[in-house]
N, CA, C, O and the ligand as a Tripos MOL2 file, in Angstrom:
@<TRIPOS>MOLECULE
protein
  225   223    57     0     0
PROTEIN
NO_CHARGES

@<TRIPOS>ATOM
      1 N           2.8300   19.9290  -47.6080 N.3       1 MET1
      2 CA          3.0560   20.1310  -49.0440 C.3       1 MET1
      3 C           4.2750   19.3310  -49.4930 C.2       1 MET1
      4 O           5.2750   19.2270  -48.7830 O.2       1 MET1
      5 N           4.1640   18.7950  -50.6460 N.am      2 THR2
      6 CA          5.2930   18.0810  -51.2030 C.3       2 THR2
      7 C           5.7980   18.8140  -52.4280 C.2       2 THR2
      8 O           5.0640   19.5660  -53.0690 O.2       2 THR2
      9 N           7.0230   18.5900  -52.7320 N.am      3 ASP3
     10 CA          7.5670   19.1650  -53.9470 C.3       3 ASP3
     11 C           6.8270   18.5950  -55.1550 C.2       3 ASP3
     12 O           6.6790   17.3800  -55.2830 O.2       3 ASP3
     13 N           6.3760   19.4540  -56.0160 N.am      4 SER4
     14 CA          5.6520   18.9690  -57.1800 C.3       4 SER4
     15 C           6.5880   18.8710  -58.3770 C.2       4 SER4
     16 O           7.3020   19.8120  -58.7220 O.2       4 SER4
     17 N           6.5570   17.7270  -58.9780 N.am      5 THR5
     18 CA          7.3300   17.5430  -60.2070 C.3       5 THR5
     19 C           6.4060   17.0020  -61.2750 C.2       5 THR5
     20 O           5.3800   16.3900  -60.9750 O.2       5 THR5
     21 N           6.7670   17.2260  -62.4930 N.am      6 ASP6
     22 CA          5.9140   16.7880  -63.5900 C.3       6 ASP6
     23 C           5.9340   15.2790  -63.7690 C.2       6 ASP6
     24 O           5.0250   14.6990  -64.3640 O.2       6 ASP6
     25 N           6.9640   14.6600  -63.2580 N.am      7 GLU7
     26 CA          7.0780   13.2320  -63.4850 C.3       7 GLU7
     27 C           7.4230   12.5060  -62.1980 C.2       7 GLU7
     28 O           7.9930   13.0740  -61.2670 O.2       7 GLU7
     29 N           7.0610   11.2420  -62.1780 N.am      8 ASP8
     30 CA          7.4380   10.4210  -61.0410 C.3       8 ASP8
     31 C           8.9360   10.1920  -61.0760 C.2       8 ASP8
     32 O           9.5980   10.5310  -62.0560 O.2       8 ASP8
     33 N           9.4600    9.6280  -60.0310 N.am      9 SER9
     34 CA         10.8920    9.3840  -59.9870 C.3       9 SER9
     35 C          11.3080    8.6100  -61.2370 C.2       9 SER9
     36 O          10.8350    7.4990  -61.4760 O.2       9 SER9
     37 N          12.1760    9.1940  -62.0130 N.am     10 PRO10
     38 CA         12.5790    8.5930  -63.2820 C.3      10 PRO10
     39 C          13.4570    7.3720  -63.0790 C.2      10 PRO10
     40 O          14.0890    7.2000  -62.0370 O.2      10 PRO10
     41 N          13.4780    6.5430  -64.0840 N.am     11 ALA11
     42 CA         14.3210    5.3560  -64.0270 C.3      11 ALA11
     43 C          15.5480    5.5610  -64.8980 C.2      11 ALA11
     44 O          15.5040    6.2520  -65.9160 O.2      11 ALA11
     45 N          16.6210    4.9580  -64.4850 N.am     12 CYS12
     46 CA         17.8520    5.0050  -65.2520 C.3      12 CYS12
     47 C          17.6230    4.4030  -66.6370 C.2      12 CYS12
     48 O          17.0840    3.3040  -66.7710 O.2      12 CYS12
     49 N          18.0320    5.1280  -67.6420 N.am     13 ARG13
     50 CA         17.8250    4.6750  -69.0210 C.3      13 ARG13
     51 C          18.6450    3.4380  -69.3450 C.2      13 ARG13
     52 O          18.3280    2.6880  -70.2690 O.2      13 ARG13
     53 N          19.6760    3.2430  -68.5900 N.am     14 GLN14
     54 CA         20.5880    2.1460  -68.9070 C.3      14 GLN14
     55 C          20.2150    0.8730  -68.1650 C.2      14 GLN14
     56 O          20.1280   -0.1950  -68.7710 O.2      14 GLN14
     57 N          19.9950    0.9730  -66.8730 N.am     15 CYS15
     58 CA         19.7760   -0.2400  -66.0870 C.3      15 CYS15
     59 C          18.3870   -0.3050  -65.4620 C.2      15 CYS15
     60 O          18.0150   -1.3250  -64.8800 O.2      15 CYS15
     61 N          17.6210    0.7740  -65.5780 N.am     16 GLY16
     62 CA         16.2460    0.7400  -65.1050 C.3      16 GLY16
     63 C          16.0810    1.0140  -63.6280 C.2      16 GLY16
     64 O          14.9630    0.9760  -63.1150 O.2      16 GLY16
     65 N          17.1660    1.2890  -62.9350 N.am     17 THR17
     66 CA         17.0820    1.5920  -61.5170 C.3      17 THR17
     67 C          16.4470    2.9640  -61.3130 C.2      17 THR17
     68 O          16.8400    3.9330  -61.9620 O.2      17 THR17
     69 N          15.4650    3.0490  -60.4140 N.am     18 PRO18
     70 CA         14.8770    4.3510  -60.1300 C.3      18 PRO18
     71 C          15.9460    5.3410  -59.6840 C.2      18 PRO18
     72 O          16.7390    5.0570  -58.7860 O.2      18 PRO18
     73 N          15.9550    6.4950  -60.3190 N.am     19 VAL19
     74 CA         16.9610    7.4910  -60.0110 C.3      19 VAL19
     75 C          16.4120    8.4470  -58.9470 C.2      19 VAL19
     76 O          15.5080    9.2410  -59.2080 O.2      19 VAL19
     77 N          16.9690    8.3510  -57.7730 N.am     20 GLY20
     78 CA         16.5270    9.2020  -56.6860 C.3      20 GLY20
     79 C          17.3470   10.4640  -56.6300 C.2      20 GLY20
     80 O          18.2240   10.6910  -57.4640 O.2      20 GLY20
     81 N          17.0550   11.2880  -55.6340 N.am     21 PRO21
     82 CA         17.8040   12.5330  -55.4650 C.3      21 PRO21
     83 C          19.2110   12.2680  -54.9320 C.2      21 PRO21
     84 O          19.5630   12.6620  -53.8200 O.2      21 PRO21
     85 N          19.9820   11.6040  -55.7430 N.am     22 SER22
     86 CA         21.3320   11.2440  -55.3370 C.3      22 SER22
     87 C          22.3590   12.0980  -56.0500 C.2      22 SER22
     88 O          22.1250   12.5610  -57.1660 O.2      22 SER22
     89 N          23.4700   12.3030  -55.4200 N.am     23 SER23
     90 CA         24.5310   13.0820  -56.0430 C.3      23 SER23
     91 C          25.1680   12.3170  -57.1850 C.2      23 SER23
     92 O          25.9240   12.8700  -57.9840 O.2      23 SER23
     93 N          24.8410   11.0140  -57.2470 N.am     24 GLU24
     94 CA         25.4070   10.1750  -58.2900 C.3      24 GLU24
     95 C          24.6560   10.3260  -59.6060 C.2      24 GLU24
     96 O          25.1880   10.0060  -60.6690 O.2      24 GLU24
     97 N          23.4430   10.8050  -59.5370 N.am     25 GLN25
     98 CA         22.6210   10.7910  -60.7350 C.3      25 GLN25
     99 C          23.1360   11.7610  -61.7870 C.2      25 GLN25
    100 O          23.7620   12.7800  -61.4940 O.2      25 GLN25
    101 N          22.8420   11.3930  -63.0140 N.am     26 ARG26
    102 CA         23.2050   12.2340  -64.1560 C.3      26 ARG26
    103 C          21.9610   12.4510  -65.0120 C.2      26 ARG26
    104 O          21.1620   11.5360  -65.2070 O.2      26 ARG26
    105 N          21.8120   13.6330  -65.5040 N.am     27 VAL27
    106 CA         20.6970   13.9230  -66.3890 C.3      27 VAL27
    107 C          21.2370   14.5440  -67.6720 C.2      27 VAL27
    108 O          21.9770   15.5270  -67.6440 O.2      27 VAL27
    109 N          20.8570   13.9580  -68.7730 N.am     28 ILE28
    110 CA         21.2530   14.4900  -70.0740 C.3      28 ILE28
    111 C          20.0360   15.1260  -70.7200 C.2      28 ILE28
    112 O          18.9580   14.5340  -70.7670 O.2      28 ILE28
    113 N          20.2240   16.3240  -71.2110 N.am     29 THR29
    114 CA         19.1360   17.0080  -71.8880 C.3      29 THR29
    115 C          19.4410   17.0860  -73.3770 C.2      29 THR29
    116 O          20.4860   17.5860  -73.7930 O.2      29 THR29
    117 N          18.5190   16.5870  -74.1530 N.am     30 THR30
    118 CA         18.6680   16.6830  -75.6030 C.3      30 THR30
    119 C          17.3920   17.2650  -76.1940 C.2      30 THR30
    120 O          16.3350   17.2470  -75.5630 O.2      30 THR30
    121 N          17.5050   17.7750  -77.3990 N.am     31 VAL31
    122 CA         16.3250   18.2920  -78.0880 C.3      31 VAL31
    123 C          16.0560   17.4310  -79.3090 C.2      31 VAL31
    124 O          16.8820   17.3220  -80.2150 O.2      31 VAL31
    125 N          14.8800   16.8250  -79.3070 N.am     32 GLU32
    126 CA         14.5150   15.9800  -80.4330 C.3      32 GLU32
    127 C          13.2270   16.4980  -81.0370 C.2      32 GLU32
    128 O          12.1900   16.5460  -80.3760 O.2      32 GLU32
    129 N          13.3040   16.8850  -82.2990 N.am     33 ASP33
    130 CA         12.1300   17.4200  -82.9940 C.3      33 ASP33
    131 C          11.5150   18.5840  -82.2310 C.2      33 ASP33
    132 O          10.2940   18.7190  -82.1590 O.2      33 ASP33
    133 N          12.3600   19.4060  -81.6710 N.am     34 GLY34
    134 CA         11.8690   20.6000  -80.9740 C.3      34 GLY34
    135 C          11.3820   20.3430  -79.5690 C.2      34 GLY34
    136 O          10.9520   21.2660  -78.8760 O.2      34 GLY34
    137 N          11.4470   19.0870  -79.1410 N.am     35 THR35
    138 CA         10.9920   18.7630  -77.8000 C.3      35 THR35
    139 C          12.1940   18.4540  -76.9020 C.2      35 THR35
    140 O          13.0690   17.6710  -77.2710 O.2      35 THR35
    141 N          12.2260   19.0630  -75.7460 N.am     36 THR36
    142 CA         13.3110   18.8000  -74.8160 C.3      36 THR36
    143 C          13.0990   17.4520  -74.1450 C.2      36 THR36
    144 O          12.0460   17.1830  -73.5670 O.2      36 THR36
    145 N          14.1170   16.6150  -74.2360 N.am     37 VAL37
    146 CA         14.0240   15.2760  -73.6650 C.3      37 VAL37
    147 C          15.0680   15.1280  -72.5660 C.2      37 VAL37
    148 O          16.2450   15.4280  -72.7670 O.2      37 VAL37
    149 N          14.6310   14.6690  -71.4180 N.am     38 TYR38
    150 CA         15.5410   14.4470  -70.3020 C.3      38 TYR38
    151 C          15.7960   12.9560  -70.1490 C.2      38 TYR38
    152 O          14.8660   12.1510  -70.1120 O.2      38 TYR38
    153 N          17.0580   12.6080  -70.0630 N.am     39 ARG39
    154 CA         17.4030   11.2050  -69.8570 C.3      39 ARG39
    155 C          18.1420   11.0910  -68.5270 C.2      39 ARG39
    156 O          19.1390   11.7720  -68.2880 O.2      39 ARG39
    157 N          17.6360   10.2300  -67.6860 N.am     40 HIS40
    158 CA         18.1940   10.0950  -66.3500 C.3      40 HIS40
    159 C          19.0450    8.8390  -66.2420 C.2      40 HIS40
    160 O          18.7240    7.7900  -66.8010 O.2      40 HIS40
    161 N          20.1250    8.9800  -65.5150 N.am     41 PHE41
    162 CA         21.0070    7.8340  -65.2760 C.3      41 PHE41
    163 C          21.3910    7.8180  -63.8060 C.2      41 PHE41
    164 O          21.5660    8.8650  -63.1830 O.2      41 PHE41
    165 N          21.5200    6.6060  -63.2570 N.am     42 CYS42
    166 CA         21.7990    6.5100  -61.8300 C.3      42 CYS42
    167 C          23.2490    6.8900  -61.5330 C.2      42 CYS42
    168 O          23.5600    7.4140  -60.4630 O.2      42 CYS42
    169 N          24.1160    6.6230  -62.4830 N.am     43 THR43
    170 CA         25.5220    6.9620  -62.2870 C.3      43 THR43
    171 C          26.1300    7.4290  -63.6000 C.2      43 THR43
    172 O          25.5590    7.2270  -64.6720 O.2      43 THR43
    173 N          27.2680    8.0400  -63.5020 N.am     44 ASP44
    174 CA         27.9790    8.4640  -64.7030 C.3      44 ASP44
    175 C          28.3610    7.2620  -65.5580 C.2      44 ASP44
    176 O          28.4480    7.3520  -66.7820 O.2      44 ASP44
    177 N          28.5850    6.1460  -64.8910 N.am     45 GLU45
    178 CA         28.9620    4.9340  -65.6050 C.3      45 GLU45
    179 C          27.8330    4.4740  -66.5230 C.2      45 GLU45
    180 O          28.0670    4.1020  -67.6730 O.2      45 GLU45
    181 N          26.6260    4.5020  -66.0110 N.am     46 CYS46
    182 CA         25.4790    4.1100  -66.8240 C.3      46 CYS46
    183 C          25.3140    5.0750  -67.9980 C.2      46 CYS46
    184 O          24.9720    4.6570  -69.1040 O.2      46 CYS46
    185 N          25.5540    6.3430  -67.7620 N.am     47 ARG47
    186 CA         25.4400    7.3220  -68.8300 C.3      47 ARG47
    187 C          26.4240    7.0020  -69.9510 C.2      47 ARG47
    188 O          26.0760    7.0580  -71.1300 O.2      47 ARG47
    189 N          27.6360    6.6720  -69.5780 N.am     48 GLU48
    190 CA         28.6450    6.3670  -70.5910 C.3      48 GLU48
    191 C          28.2850    5.1060  -71.3650 C.2      48 GLU48
    192 O          28.4800    5.0350  -72.5780 O.2      48 GLU48
    193 N          27.7660    4.1230  -70.6650 N.am     49 GLN49
    194 CA         27.3690    2.8830  -71.3300 C.3      49 GLN49
    195 C          26.2340    3.1510  -72.3130 C.2      49 GLN49
    196 O          26.2180    2.6310  -73.4290 O.2      49 GLN49
    197 N          25.3020    3.9600  -71.8790 N.am     50 TRP50
    198 CA         24.1740    4.2730  -72.7610 C.3      50 TRP50
    199 C          24.6430    5.0410  -73.9880 C.2      50 TRP50
    200 O          24.2180    4.7580  -75.1070 O.2      50 TRP50
    201 N          25.5050    5.9970  -73.7750 N.am     51 GLU51
    202 CA         25.9930    6.7970  -74.8920 C.3      51 GLU51
    203 C          26.7840    5.9420  -75.8900 C.2      51 GLU51
    204 O          26.6840    6.1370  -77.1010 O.2      51 GLU51
    205 N          27.5520    5.0140  -75.3760 N.am     52 SER52
    206 CA         28.3580    4.1740  -76.2650 C.3      52 SER52
    207 C          27.4840    3.2450  -77.0900 C.2      52 SER52
    208 O          27.8960    2.7940  -78.1580 O.2      52 SER52
    209 N          26.2800    2.9540  -76.6060 N.am     53 SER53
    210 CA         25.3940    2.0750  -77.3450 C.3      53 SER53
    211 C          24.3540    2.8550  -78.1370 C.2      53 SER53
    212 O          23.4960    2.2700  -78.7980 O.2      53 SER53
    213 N          24.4370    4.1690  -78.0640 N.am     54 ASN54
    214 CA         23.4890    5.0130  -78.8000 C.3      54 ASN54
    215 C          24.2290    6.1100  -79.5540 C.2      54 ASN54
    216 O          23.8340    7.2760  -79.5360 O.2      54 ASN54
    217 N          25.2790    5.7200  -80.1970 N.am     55 THR55
    218 CA         26.0360    6.6920  -80.9570 C.3      55 THR55
    219 C          25.2120    7.2030  -82.1250 C.2      55 THR55
    220 O          24.6250    6.4320  -82.8840 O.2      55 THR55
    221 N          25.1870    8.4770  -82.2430 N.am     56 VAL56
    222 CA         24.4000    9.0920  -83.3250 C.3      56 VAL56
    223 C          25.2630    9.2790  -84.5640 C.2      56 VAL56
    224 O          24.7840    9.7810  -85.5810 O.2      56 VAL56
    225 ZN         21.8590    2.8660  -64.0800 Zn       57 ZN57
@<TRIPOS>BOND
     1     1     2 1
     2     2     3 1
     3     3     4 2
     4     3     5 am
     5     5     6 1
     6     6     7 1
     7     7     8 2
     8     7     9 am
     9     9    10 1
    10    10    11 1
    11    11    12 2
    12    11    13 am
    13    13    14 1
    14    14    15 1
    15    15    16 2
    16    15    17 am
    17    17    18 1
    18    18    19 1
    19    19    20 2
    20    19    21 am
    21    21    22 1
    22    22    23 1
    23    23    24 2
    24    23    25 am
    25    25    26 1
    26    26    27 1
    27    27    28 2
    28    27    29 am
    29    29    30 1
    30    30    31 1
    31    31    32 2
    32    31    33 am
    33    33    34 1
    34    34    35 1
    35    35    36 2
    36    35    37 am
    37    37    38 1
    38    38    39 1
    39    39    40 2
    40    39    41 am
    41    41    42 1
    42    42    43 1
    43    43    44 2
    44    43    45 am
    45    45    46 1
    46    46    47 1
    47    47    48 2
    48    47    49 am
    49    49    50 1
    50    50    51 1
    51    51    52 2
    52    51    53 am
    53    53    54 1
    54    54    55 1
    55    55    56 2
    56    55    57 am
    57    57    58 1
    58    58    59 1
    59    59    60 2
    60    59    61 am
    61    61    62 1
    62    62    63 1
    63    63    64 2
    64    63    65 am
    65    65    66 1
    66    66    67 1
    67    67    68 2
    68    67    69 am
    69    69    70 1
    70    70    71 1
    71    71    72 2
    72    71    73 am
    73    73    74 1
    74    74    75 1
    75    75    76 2
    76    75    77 am
    77    77    78 1
    78    78    79 1
    79    79    80 2
    80    79    81 am
    81    81    82 1
    82    82    83 1
    83    83    84 2
    84    83    85 am
    85    85    86 1
    86    86    87 1
    87    87    88 2
    88    87    89 am
    89    89    90 1
    90    90    91 1
    91    91    92 2
    92    91    93 am
    93    93    94 1
    94    94    95 1
    95    95    96 2
    96    95    97 am
    97    97    98 1
    98    98    99 1
    99    99   100 2
   100    99   101 am
   101   101   102 1
   102   102   103 1
   103   103   104 2
   104   103   105 am
   105   105   106 1
   106   106   107 1
   107   107   108 2
   108   107   109 am
   109   109   110 1
   110   110   111 1
   111   111   112 2
   112   111   113 am
   113   113   114 1
   114   114   115 1
   115   115   116 2
   116   115   117 am
   117   117   118 1
   118   118   119 1
   119   119   120 2
   120   119   121 am
   121   121   122 1
   122   122   123 1
   123   123   124 2
   124   123   125 am
   125   125   126 1
   126   126   127 1
   127   127   128 2
   128   127   129 am
   129   129   130 1
   130   130   131 1
   131   131   132 2
   132   131   133 am
   133   133   134 1
   134   134   135 1
   135   135   136 2
   136   135   137 am
   137   137   138 1
   138   138   139 1
   139   139   140 2
   140   139   141 am
   141   141   142 1
   142   142   143 1
   143   143   144 2
   144   143   145 am
   145   145   146 1
   146   146   147 1
   147   147   148 2
   148   147   149 am
   149   149   150 1
   150   150   151 1
   151   151   152 2
   152   151   153 am
   153   153   154 1
   154   154   155 1
   155   155   156 2
   156   155   157 am
   157   157   158 1
   158   158   159 1
   159   159   160 2
   160   159   161 am
   161   161   162 1
   162   162   163 1
   163   163   164 2
   164   163   165 am
   165   165   166 1
   166   166   167 1
   167   167   168 2
   168   167   169 am
   169   169   170 1
   170   170   171 1
   171   171   172 2
   172   171   173 am
   173   173   174 1
   174   174   175 1
   175   175   176 2
   176   175   177 am
   177   177   178 1
   178   178   179 1
   179   179   180 2
   180   179   181 am
   181   181   182 1
   182   182   183 1
   183   183   184 2
   184   183   185 am
   185   185   186 1
   186   186   187 1
   187   187   188 2
   188   187   189 am
   189   189   190 1
   190   190   191 1
   191   191   192 2
   192   191   193 am
   193   193   194 1
   194   194   195 1
   195   195   196 2
   196   195   197 am
   197   197   198 1
   198   198   199 1
   199   199   200 2
   200   199   201 am
   201   201   202 1
   202   202   203 1
   203   203   204 2
   204   203   205 am
   205   205   206 1
   206   206   207 1
   207   207   208 2
   208   207   209 am
   209   209   210 1
   210   210   211 1
   211   211   212 2
   212   211   213 am
   213   213   214 1
   214   214   215 1
   215   215   216 2
   216   215   217 am
   217   217   218 1
   218   218   219 1
   219   219   220 2
   220   219   221 am
   221   221   222 1
   222   222   223 1
   223   223   224 2
@<TRIPOS>SUBSTRUCTURE
     1 MET1         2 RESIDUE 1 A MET
     2 THR2         6 RESIDUE 1 A THR
     3 ASP3        10 RESIDUE 1 A ASP
     4 SER4        14 RESIDUE 1 A SER
     5 THR5        18 RESIDUE 1 A THR
     6 ASP6        22 RESIDUE 1 A ASP
     7 GLU7        26 RESIDUE 1 A GLU
     8 ASP8        30 RESIDUE 1 A ASP
     9 SER9        34 RESIDUE 1 A SER
    10 PRO10       38 RESIDUE 1 A PRO
    11 ALA11       42 RESIDUE 1 A ALA
    12 CYS12       46 RESIDUE 1 A CYS
    13 ARG13       50 RESIDUE 1 A ARG
    14 GLN14       54 RESIDUE 1 A GLN
    15 CYS15       58 RESIDUE 1 A CYS
    16 GLY16       62 RESIDUE 1 A GLY
    17 THR17       66 RESIDUE 1 A THR
    18 PRO18       70 RESIDUE 1 A PRO
    19 VAL19       74 RESIDUE 1 A VAL
    20 GLY20       78 RESIDUE 1 A GLY
    21 PRO21       82 RESIDUE 1 A PRO
    22 SER22       86 RESIDUE 1 A SER
    23 SER23       90 RESIDUE 1 A SER
    24 GLU24       94 RESIDUE 1 A GLU
    25 GLN25       98 RESIDUE 1 A GLN
    26 ARG26      102 RESIDUE 1 A ARG
    27 VAL27      106 RESIDUE 1 A VAL
    28 ILE28      110 RESIDUE 1 A ILE
    29 THR29      114 RESIDUE 1 A THR
    30 THR30      118 RESIDUE 1 A THR
    31 VAL31      122 RESIDUE 1 A VAL
    32 GLU32      126 RESIDUE 1 A GLU
    33 ASP33      130 RESIDUE 1 A ASP
    34 GLY34      134 RESIDUE 1 A GLY
    35 THR35      138 RESIDUE 1 A THR
    36 THR36      142 RESIDUE 1 A THR
    37 VAL37      146 RESIDUE 1 A VAL
    38 TYR38      150 RESIDUE 1 A TYR
    39 ARG39      154 RESIDUE 1 A ARG
    40 HIS40      158 RESIDUE 1 A HIS
    41 PHE41      162 RESIDUE 1 A PHE
    42 CYS42      166 RESIDUE 1 A CYS
    43 THR43      170 RESIDUE 1 A THR
    44 ASP44      174 RESIDUE 1 A ASP
    45 GLU45      178 RESIDUE 1 A GLU
    46 CYS46      182 RESIDUE 1 A CYS
    47 ARG47      186 RESIDUE 1 A ARG
    48 GLU48      190 RESIDUE 1 A GLU
    49 GLN49      194 RESIDUE 1 A GLN
    50 TRP50      198 RESIDUE 1 A TRP
    51 GLU51      202 RESIDUE 1 A GLU
    52 SER52      206 RESIDUE 1 A SER
    53 SER53      210 RESIDUE 1 A SER
    54 ASN54      214 RESIDUE 1 A ASN
    55 THR55      218 RESIDUE 1 A THR
    56 VAL56      222 RESIDUE 1 A VAL
    57 ZN57       225 GROUP 0 **** ****
């Protein structure tokens, strides 16, 4: 048996690197139009870069 997840290994939103089960990964959860959206990043650095380029 394998662990079942709803999605394949996600890619980093910033650099596109597949985000594995690493301690470095970051996941941001936001709610858009009532839908929970998960954004994966390979490192905290990528998360910060993405946030700085997606200021709301
Ligand atoms: Zn990245």
